VOVOMAR-743926 format. One line per 10 residues: number of its first residue (from 0); their letters; for each residue x negated, y, z of C-alpha. Coordinates in steps of 0.25 Angstrom, whole numbers, plus 5000, padded with zeros to 4 digits. Last residue first. Layout:
residues N
NUM	a	X:Y:Z  ...
***
This chain:
residues 82
81	setferwgir	5021:5087:5011  5032:5077:5010  5027:5063:5006  5029:5056:4993  5017:5061:4986  5008:5056:4996  5013:5041:4997  5002:5033:4991  4997:5019:4989  4985:5019:4979
71	ilgselaevk	4981:5005:4975  4966:5004:4971  4962:4996:4959  4953:5008:4953  4964:5011:4943  4973:5014:4954  4986:5007:4957  4996:5017:4962  5007:5015:4973  5016:5027:4978
61	igsteeldai	5024:5026:4990  5036:5035:4993  5046:5024:4993  5041:5010:4994  5044:5002:4982  5029:5005:4977  5024:5000:4990  5031:4986:4989  5026:4984:4975  5012:4988:4979
51	lrrwdapsed	5013:4978:4990  5018:4967:4981  5008:4969:4970  4997:4969:4981  5003:4956:4987  5003:4950:4973  4988:4954:4971  4985:4947:4984  4974:4953:4993  4960:4946:4994
41	hnprvevcqr	4953:4955:4984  4959:4968:4992  4968:4977:4984  4964:4991:4984  4970:5002:4992  4972:5017:4990  4980:5025:5000  4989:5037:5000  4995:5047:5009  4981:5054:5010
31	kqvhpssiaq	4984:5057:5025  4990:5044:5028  4978:5038:5021  4968:5045:5030  4977:5040:5042  4976:5026:5038  4990:5020:5038  4990:5017:5023  4977:5008:5024  4983:5000:5035
21	qiryglreys	4996:4998:5028  4989:4994:5015  4981:4983:5023  4994:4979:5030  5001:4977:5017  4990:4969:5012  4990:4960:5024  5005:4958:5023  5004:4955:5008  4993:4944:5012
11	lspshsfalq	5003:4939:5022  5013:4937:5012  5027:4933:5018  5031:4948:5018  5040:4954:5028  5029:4959:5037  5024:4968:5026  5037:4977:5026  5030:4990:5020  5030:5002:5029
1	fm	5029:5016:5024  5022:5028:5031
***
């Protein structure tokens, strides 16, 4: 499981966003699937989402996809050993 350094951010909204995504990723069902699809909430900053996506894309073994539906897929399946 990967960890992002949310506590180093001065942006509380970014930390809340990071916490929400970490909670979604830590779900046993998601761990089994090795991917999660999330949607930005209306009260979350687009700048925070851009920053989170950039941080995730820089993380080895993580794949981030923006889907046509507006969902963001975060996955790590193809990078794990079978």
